[in-house]
TINU-822536 format. One record per residue (C-alpha): x, y, z; residue number from 1; residue in one letter. Coordinates in Angstrom, 1 decimal, padded with zeros to 4 digits. Each point is the difference from the previous one (the first is absolute). Example, Ala and Ser with C-alpha at 12.3 -4.5 7.8 and 13.67 -1.06 7.14 Angstrom:
DRENFI        X        Y        Z   num   residuo
DRENFI    012.3   -004.5    007.8     1         A
DRENFI    001.4    003.4   -000.7     2         S
***
This chain:
DRENFI        X        Y        Z   num   residuo
DRENFI    173.8    127.1    013.1     1         M
DRENFI   -001.9   -001.6    002.9     2         D
DRENFI   -003.7   -000.4   -000.4     3         R
DRENFI   -002.2    001.4    002.9     4         P
DRENFI   -001.3   -002.7    002.2     5         T
DRENFI   -003.7   -000.5   -000.3     6         A
DRENFI   -002.1    000.7    003.0     7         M
DRENFI   -001.9   -003.1    001.3     8         P
DRENFI   -003.6    000.2   -001.0     9         H
DRENFI   -002.2    000.5    003.1    10         Q
DRENFI   -003.5   -001.3   -000.2    11         A
DRENFI   -002.7    002.5    001.0    12         P
DRENFI   -001.6   -000.5    003.4    13         P
DRENFI   -003.0   -002.3    000.0    14         P
DRENFI   -003.4    001.7   -000.5    15         A
DRENFI   -001.9    000.4    003.3    16         P
DRENFI   -002.6   -002.7    000.6    17         Q
DRENFI   -003.2    001.5    001.4    18         P
DRENFI   -000.7   -003.0    002.2    19         G
DRENFI    003.4    000.1    001.7    20         L
DRENFI    001.3    002.5    002.6    21         C
DRENFI    002.6    002.1   -001.7    22         P
DRENFI    002.1    000.0    003.2    23         I
DRENFI    000.2   -003.6    001.1    24         C
DRENFI   -001.4   -001.8   -003.1    25         G
DRENFI   -002.7   -001.9    002.0    26         Q
DRENFI   -003.7   -000.1   -001.0    27         P
DRENFI   -001.6    003.3    001.0    28         N
DRENFI   -003.6   -001.2    000.3    29         A
DRENFI   -001.3    003.0   -001.9    30         C
DRENFI   -003.8   -000.3   -000.4    31         A
DRENFI    000.1    002.6   -002.8    32         M
DRENFI    002.5   -002.1   -002.0    33         E
DRENFI   -002.0   -003.2    000.7    34         A
DRENFI   -003.1    001.7   -001.3    35         E
DRENFI    001.8    001.2   -003.1    36         R
DRENFI    001.4   -003.4   -000.7    37         V
DRENFI   -003.1   -002.1    000.7    38         T
DRENFI   -002.8    002.4   -000.7    39         G
DRENFI   -001.6   -001.0    003.2    40         V
DRENFI   -001.1    002.9    002.3    41         K
DRENFI    002.2    000.1    003.2    42         Q
DRENFI   -000.6    001.6    003.3    43         P
DRENFI    002.0    003.2    000.7    44         P
DRENFI    003.7   -000.7    000.1    45         C
DRENFI    001.8   -000.1    003.3    46         W
DRENFI    002.2    002.8   -001.2    47         C
DRENFI   -002.8    002.5   -000.2    48         T
DRENFI    000.1    000.4    003.8    49         T
DRENFI    003.8   -000.5    000.5    50         A
DRENFI    002.5    002.7    000.7    51         S
DRENFI    003.2    000.0   -002.0    52         F
DRENFI    003.1    001.6    001.4    53         S
DRENFI    001.8    002.4   -002.3    54         P
DRENFI    003.2   -002.1    000.5    55         S
DRENFI   -001.8   -003.1   -001.2    56         L
DRENFI   -001.4    001.8   -003.0    57         L
DRENFI    003.5    001.3   -000.8    58         D
DRENFI    001.2   -003.7   -000.2    59         R
DRENFI   -002.3   -000.8   -002.9    60         I
DRENFI    002.0   -000.1   -003.3    61         P
DRENFI   -001.1    002.7   -002.4    62         A
DRENFI   -001.1   -002.5   -002.6    63         A
DRENFI   -002.4   -001.6    002.5    64         A
DRENFI   -001.6    003.2    001.3    65         R
DRENFI   -003.8    000.1   -000.7    66         H
DRENFI    000.4   -003.5   -001.5    67         T
DRENFI    000.5   -002.5    002.9    68         A
DRENFI   -001.3    000.2    003.5    69         C
DRENFI    002.2   -000.5    003.1    70         V
DRENFI   -001.0   -003.0    002.1    71         C
DRENFI   -001.4    000.2    003.5    72         A
DRENFI    003.1   -001.6    001.5    73         A
DRENFI    002.2    002.8   -001.3    74         C
DRENFI   -002.5    002.6    001.2    75         V
DRENFI    000.0   -001.6    003.4    76         A
DRENFI    003.8    000.0    000.1    77         A
DRENFI    000.1    003.7   -000.8    78         N
DRENFI   -002.7    001.7    002.1    79         P
DRENFI   -001.1    003.5   -001.0    80         A
***
């Protein structure tokens, strides 16, 4: 009797990093994250006045939603 072949173990996707854009992986320059990490009060983040297109928001992996900010370059490349 043949034994079933074991499925290769797949590692879970890496946890989102709040300081990196979940789309391109580059630093997102999030002032809110900088304040959280350093404890130093920051001016309002650039993203508070930015417009995010629905298609851009749809590209954020589910695990990174409400966890990591999209960077300004990705926002600029996908105008609302």
